[in-house]
N, C-alpha and C positions, 0 to 999 in steps of 0.2 A: 503493498498499499504505499508506502514512504517513499520509493522509488519511482512510482503514477506519479503521485504526486507531486515531484519533483519533475518527470519529465514535461508533465503540467505547466508548469513552472515556469521552466525553460525556455518551452515552450509562445508562452508568451512574451516573452523579455528578450528573442533571440533575435538578432537587425537586420534581417533576411529582409525585410520588408514585402512587398503587395503578395509575394510567393510564400512569403511563411504565412501571412495571412489566410491567404484562398486555401492553405494546408487545413490550419487551423479550422477553419469554418467548417472544408468536407466533411470532419472528425465528426464535428459539434451539428452538423448537419444528420450525419447521418445517426448517429446515439440520437437523434432528436425523433427521426422517421423509426430507429430501431423501437424508443419507448412507447409511441405512439401505437404502433402496431399490437406489440404485448397490453398494454390497453386497450386495445379496442379488440383484440381474443376476451379478453378476461372478465371484459360486459354485456361482448354479445354470448360468450357461454353463458350468465344470466337470466339472459327470457327465458334460455328451460329450468335453469334451475332453482332462481330464485328470481320469478316475475317483479313482487314492489320491490327489490336489489335495482332493479332495470331501467325502471318506472324513477327513483331517486337519482343513479346516474344520470336517467334523462335528463331531468333537473337541471341536475348539477353542470352539464353540458352547455346547458340554455346562462347560467352566469356569464356574463360579461369577462371576468377575468380566462375562463376556457376559451369561449371568442376570438378574445381578442391570441392569447398563446395557439387557437387555429389559424390564424392567417397569419400568424410569426413562422408556424409551421409548413402552411404552402411556402411561403417562401423559400425558406431553408431545401423543401422537394423541389422546389425549384432550380434553386444552386445545387442541390447535390449534383442535379442529373447534370446541366451543361458542364456543371464542372467535369464529372464522369467521364463527358462526351470528347473533354478538353485534353484528357488524362487519355482516354482510346487515340486518339488522334497523335496525341504523339508519340506514344507507344508504337503504334502503328506503323509510322514514320518517323521514324528517330531524328533523320537527318534533318527535319526541320526544327529541331529543338537546339535554337541558342535562347539566351536572355530577352533579345526582343525578342521575338516570338513569342516567347513564353510571356510577356507583360502584354504585349496584344491581343495573346490569346483571353489575359484575367481577364482586360478591360474588357474587353468582348463578352465574356461568361458574367461579369458582373452588371453590365447592361444589360446584357438577354434577360439575365431575372429579372432585372427588375422591371422590366419591358410585359415580359408573362407576369409578374406579379399584380402588374399595379391592376389589372380589367379583375381577378381574382378578387385581390383588396379592398374594390370597392364594392363590389357584390354581397362579400363577406360582411364589411363592414356596413353598407347597407341593414344585413340580416341584423348586428347586433345593433344598428341604431335603433331599428321598431323590433325587437326581446328584450333588449337591454331598457330604452330612454323611453319611449313609446309601449311597450305591455305588452304587443299584438304577436307572441311570435306566432308564429306559421306550423300546419302539423297537430 
């Protein structure tokens, strides 16, 4: 555990620039996705075993903190997918890998993630507004 914490701490302070942040965000987005999938499997299993607990979970997921976290999760999913495609591109064509191309690719990933995320964030933000502020959740 101490080694894990030491590696995480050193990773935050490493002066690697945009490439280091890309690495850190990729790992964080992957772990967030894994956590979401584990929670999704557990709460879906409660439909059969504990129906009242499932209803409580759905009510909890309609709270503002969970909905904000869901919007952030979508950003992480888009980032993880686009960064994964960048990694695949450089693995398949290693002759194209150099610092300048990697910097351009990182910027493309960040901009592409943002452009993909904005429409989803608007739709999900509208749902957040309706559920949390107006108390008019659908479904």
